[in-house]
N, C-alpha and C positions, 0 to 999 in steps of 0.2 A: 644585635640590637643596637640601633644608633641612639646616642644621647643627644637630645636637641641642644644646640648651642644657645646659650643665654647671653645676651648683651645687656650692659647697663641701660636702665630705663631713665630717660630724661624726665624728671618729675617737676622741673621748673614751672611749666604752665599750671600744674595742679597746685603747687605751693603758692604761686603768685595769686591765683584765684582765691585760695583759702585765706591768704594774707589780706587781700582786699576785703573779703567778707569780715574778717576779724576787725580791721580798722573801721569798717562801716558800723558793725555792731557795738564795739566798745566805745568808739568816739561819737556815735550818733550821726555819722556823716551819711549823705545821700549816696545811693548806688551810682548815680551819674558823676558825682564828685570823685569817688574812689576809682571809677572806671577811667577817668581822665588822668590819673596819676601815671607819670612815666618815671624812668630811672632818676631823672634830675629834679623831680618834684620835691621841694624842701618840706620837711615835716616839723621836727622840734624847733620851736622858735618862730615858725611860719604859720602853723595851724593853732588858732587859739584854743581849740578843743584838746590839744596835746600838751598838757602841762605835766609837772612831775608826778602828780597823783595818777594821771592817766597812763603815764609810762609804767608805773607799778602795776596797774590793772592790765595793760597790754602784755606785759611780761608773764603775768600769771595766766592769762588767757592763752598765750602762745604755748606755754607748757602744757596746758590742758588739751588744747585742740590739736597740737602737733605731736604730743607725746614725748617731749624731751625735757631735760632739766637745764636751767640756765643758772650758772654760777655768777657771783658778783664780778669776778675777773673777766667774764665773757663780754660784759657790757662796757663800752667806753663812749666818749662823746660823739664818735662817728656813727655809731649804730643807728641812731634815730635821725641822722642828718638829712637823708633823702629816702625816698621810697626805694630806690635802687640799693642803698646801703642796708636798709632793713630787710629787703628781699634776699640779698646776698648772705646776710647773717642767718636768716631763717633757713635758706636752702642748705647752707653748710651744716647747721644743726640737725636738719632732717636727715642728712646723709644721703 
């Protein structure tokens, strides 16, 4: 009996789509706006909708939707700098 070989699955596109939906829902952004985000799109300090209270809401919603816990030491000033940095953080946490 042969055991099928399993290879790691690249979940990045799924994580990216789910992160876009999260930003849309929590920040009240249009789908067109979040679809236009690329890795270099600035977030914190550039989006008026993303203030310190919104960051707390995003973190809570990320934990709920992605099923991981975020410790205080996991977050630094770079995490919400760009869409790419937030995607990299989320992808790492999802594993």
